[in-house]
C-alpha positions as CSV (number, residue, x, y, z in Angstrom):
1,L,111.1,98.7,114.9
2,R,109.1,99.6,117.9
3,P,107.4,98.8,120.3
4,G,108.3,95.1,120.2
5,I,108.4,93.9,116.4
6,D,111.6,92.7,114.5
7,I,112.0,92.7,111.1
8,L,112.4,89.0,109.4
9,D,113.5,90.1,105.9
10,A,114.2,93.3,103.8
11,V,113.3,92.7,99.9
12,L,114.1,95.8,97.5
13,T,111.3,95.8,94.5
14,G,112.0,96.1,90.7
15,D,111.2,99.6,91.0
16,Q,114.8,100.3,92.7
17,R,113.2,102.4,95.4
18,T,111.0,100.7,97.4
19,V,112.0,98.0,100.6
20,I,109.2,95.7,101.6
21,L,109.9,94.2,105.1
22,S,108.3,91.3,106.4
23,T,108.0,91.8,110.3
24,T,106.5,89.7,113.7
25,P,102.7,90.3,114.0
26,Q,101.7,93.8,114.3
27,R,98.4,95.6,116.3
28,D,96.3,97.0,114.3
29,R,95.8,101.0,115.0
30,Q,99.2,100.5,117.0
31,T,101.5,103.3,116.3
32,Y,105.2,101.9,115.6
33,K,108.4,103.3,114.8
34,L,110.6,102.7,112.4
35,T,114.4,103.7,112.4
36,I,116.9,103.2,109.6
37,S,120.4,104.0,109.8
38,G,123.6,102.9,107.5
39,V,122.3,102.9,104.3
40,H,124.5,104.1,101.6
41,D,124.2,105.0,97.7
42,R,126.2,103.7,94.8
43,A,128.8,106.2,94.1
44,A,132.2,105.4,93.9
45,S,132.6,107.8,97.2
46,S,129.6,106.5,99.2
47,N,127.7,109.3,100.5
48,S,126.0,107.9,103.9
49,Q,122.4,108.8,105.1
50,S,122.5,109.9,108.7
51,S,119.9,107.8,111.0
52,L,116.1,108.2,109.9
53,Q,112.9,107.2,111.9
54,I,109.5,106.9,110.4
55,S,106.5,107.2,112.7
56,Y,103.0,104.9,111.2
57,T,99.9,103.5,112.6
58,F,99.5,100.1,111.8
59,S,96.0,99.3,109.7
60,K,94.7,96.0,108.8
61,A,92.6,97.7,105.9
62,P,93.1,95.4,102.4
63,G,94.5,98.5,100.0
64,L,94.4,101.6,101.8
65,V,97.6,103.9,101.6
66,G,96.8,107.1,102.9
67,Y,94.8,107.7,106.5
68,W,95.0,111.8,107.4
69,H,92.9,112.5,110.3
70,L,94.2,115.8,110.8
71,D,94.2,115.8,114.8
72,E,97.9,117.0,115.1
73,G,96.4,120.5,116.8
74,S,99.5,122.1,115.8
75,G,102.7,122.1,113.6
76,V,102.9,122.1,109.4
77,V,102.9,118.2,109.3
78,V,99.7,116.2,108.6
79,Q,100.9,112.2,109.6
80,D,99.7,109.6,107.4
81,T,98.0,106.7,109.5
82,S,98.1,104.2,107.1
83,N,100.9,101.6,106.7
84,F,102.4,103.8,104.0
85,G,103.8,107.2,105.9
86,N,102.6,109.5,103.0
87,H,102.2,112.3,105.3
88,G,101.6,115.5,104.0
89,S,102.8,119.4,104.1
90,L,100.5,122.4,105.0
91,V,101.9,125.0,103.0
92,Y,100.0,128.6,103.0
93,P,101.7,131.2,100.5
94,G,100.1,133.7,102.1
95,Q,100.6,135.5,105.7
96,N,97.6,133.0,106.5
97,P,98.3,129.8,107.8
98,A,95.2,127.2,107.7
99,L,94.1,127.1,111.6
100,W,94.6,123.8,113.5
101,V,90.4,123.8,114.8
102,I,87.9,121.2,116.3
103,G,87.2,118.8,113.2
104,R,84.0,116.3,113.1
105,F,86.0,113.8,115.2
106,G,88.4,115.4,117.2
107,R,90.8,117.6,115.8
108,G,90.3,119.3,112.2
109,L,92.1,122.0,110.0
110,E,90.2,124.9,108.7
111,F,91.2,126.6,105.6
112,D,90.8,129.9,104.2
113,G,89.5,128.7,100.6
114,V,92.2,131.5,98.9
115,D,95.6,129.5,99.4
116,D,95.5,127.4,102.2
117,L,96.6,123.8,101.5
118,V,98.1,120.6,102.4
119,T,100.0,118.7,99.6
120,I,100.9,115.3,99.6
121,D,103.8,113.5,97.5
122,G,102.7,111.2,94.8
123,S,105.7,109.6,93.5
124,S,105.6,107.0,96.4
125,T,103.0,104.3,97.1
126,L,100.6,107.1,95.8
127,R,101.8,107.1,92.4
128,E,99.8,104.3,90.7
129,V,96.0,104.9,92.7
130,T,94.7,106.9,90.3
131,R,95.3,104.9,87.0
132,S,93.1,102.0,88.6
133,S,90.2,101.3,90.7
134,H,90.5,103.9,93.7
135,T,88.5,105.8,96.4
136,F,88.6,109.0,97.7
137,S,86.6,110.3,100.6
138,A,86.4,112.7,103.3
139,W,84.7,114.0,106.3
140,V,84.0,118.0,105.3
141,R,82.1,121.2,106.1
142,A,81.9,124.0,103.8
143,K,81.7,127.0,105.8
144,D,80.3,129.0,103.0
145,V,80.2,129.0,99.0
146,P,83.0,129.1,96.5
147,P,82.6,132.7,95.5
148,N,83.0,132.2,91.7
149,S,83.7,135.5,91.0
150,A,87.0,134.2,88.5
151,D,88.1,130.5,87.2
152,N,89.9,129.7,90.1
153,N,87.3,129.8,93.1
154,T,84.3,128.3,91.6
155,H,85.0,124.9,93.9
156,Y,86.4,124.0,97.1
157,S,88.7,121.7,96.9
158,I,88.5,118.5,99.6
159,L,90.8,115.9,98.0
160,T,92.4,116.3,94.7
161,R,95.2,115.4,92.2
162,S,95.7,116.9,88.6
163,S,92.3,118.3,89.1
164,T,90.2,115.1,89.8
165,G,88.9,114.1,92.6
166,L,86.5,115.5,95.0
167,Y,85.1,118.9,95.3
168,Y,81.8,121.3,96.9
169,S,81.0,123.8,94.0
170,H,79.5,127.5,94.0
171,T,76.6,125.4,93.1
172,K,76.6,123.8,96.7
173,R,77.0,120.8,95.1
174,F,79.3,117.9,95.7
175,R,81.4,116.8,93.0
176,A,83.7,114.0,92.3
177,V,85.8,113.9,88.6
178,I,87.5,112.2,86.9
179,R,89.8,112.4,83.3
180,T,90.2,109.6,80.9
181,S,92.0,109.3,77.6
182,D,88.4,110.1,76.0
183,G,88.3,113.8,78.6
184,E,86.3,114.7,81.8
185,F,83.8,113.1,83.8
186,V,81.9,114.5,86.2
187,L,79.5,113.4,89.2
188,Q,77.6,116.0,91.2
189,S,75.3,115.6,94.3
190,G,72.1,117.7,95.0
191,T,72.2,120.3,97.0
192,Y,73.9,121.2,100.4
193,D,74.2,124.2,101.7
194,P,77.0,125.4,104.3
195,G,77.9,124.9,108.0
196,S,77.2,121.1,108.3
197,W,79.5,117.7,108.1
198,H,79.1,115.5,106.0
199,H,80.8,112.1,104.2
200,V,81.6,112.3,101.1
201,T,83.0,109.3,98.7
202,M,84.0,108.9,95.1
203,V,84.6,105.7,94.1
204,V,86.4,104.9,90.8
205,E,85.8,101.3,89.2
206,S,88.1,101.4,86.3
207,E,86.9,97.5,85.3
208,S,83.2,98.3,84.7
209,R,84.1,102.1,83.8
210,K,81.5,103.4,86.6
211,L,81.9,106.4,88.7
212,R,80.7,106.8,92.0
213,L,79.2,109.4,94.1
214,Y,77.9,109.0,97.7
215,V,77.2,111.7,100.5
216,D,76.5,110.5,104.2
217,G,76.3,106.7,103.0
218,S,73.3,107.3,99.8
219,E,74.5,106.8,96.5
220,V,73.9,110.0,94.9
221,S,71.2,110.7,92.0
222,G,72.9,109.8,88.6
223,S,75.3,107.6,90.0
224,P,77.3,105.7,89.0
225,L,78.0,107.3,86.0
226,D,79.4,105.4,82.6
227,F,82.8,106.5,81.9
228,S,84.8,105.5,78.6
229,G,88.6,105.4,78.0
230,N,91.5,104.3,80.3
231,L,92.7,106.2,83.7
232,G,95.4,108.2,82.8
233,D,99.3,108.2,84.0
234,L,99.3,111.1,86.2
235,G,103.1,110.4,86.8
236,R,104.7,111.7,90.1
237,A,101.9,114.7,90.7
238,P,101.0,115.8,94.1
239,Y,98.0,115.1,96.1
240,F,95.9,117.8,97.3
241,L,93.6,118.9,100.4
242,G,92.2,122.4,101.0
243,T,92.9,123.7,97.5
244,S,94.5,122.1,94.1
245,D,96.9,123.2,91.3
């Protein structure tokens, strides 16, 4: 591990996929590079994997499993600067990719509202997040109101997974949506015109069965919303920024 960190122990967890490393102390907000080599599979004729390098920024924030600054400014990789390396991929099925622009802090991504998106693998440390209490949070600025001309353009997706998550709707409202074994539960804000930056946060409390929505630090009217049923297992479903499935 660079710079200047020693690995003290490595443990393979029960899922047979995850390795937990114990290291000497790391500095908060310091970026490290981990080089992995000499990995073999269990086949009779073992296939060794070439050297792999993982970059991450250490964070002391408890429970943080994904933190995307969108500050790269170029390329198609969106770095996760939590401790878990859940990097995203910028995808654009059409000819016009999302644009790297000036964001709320540093840079940001400007989506066209049609088919640009960032997709993030949901099969690793993000897999179980939506099965229990969790928080989604983002800085967002809508350039315009969703057109609402078809079933698939009534909302702009901010951070979503299997149609749950944070949205900006054609009614100019931010929406927090979850689905449980009892159905869909929606909590929405008052109206916010396009053109301004807002900090939007949804909080799901699985034990108390409450859904909360905050805009610019203030809890919206009707929050918390009581919900019933159990949060579902979404399997390996990916996460999306900019649009959903």
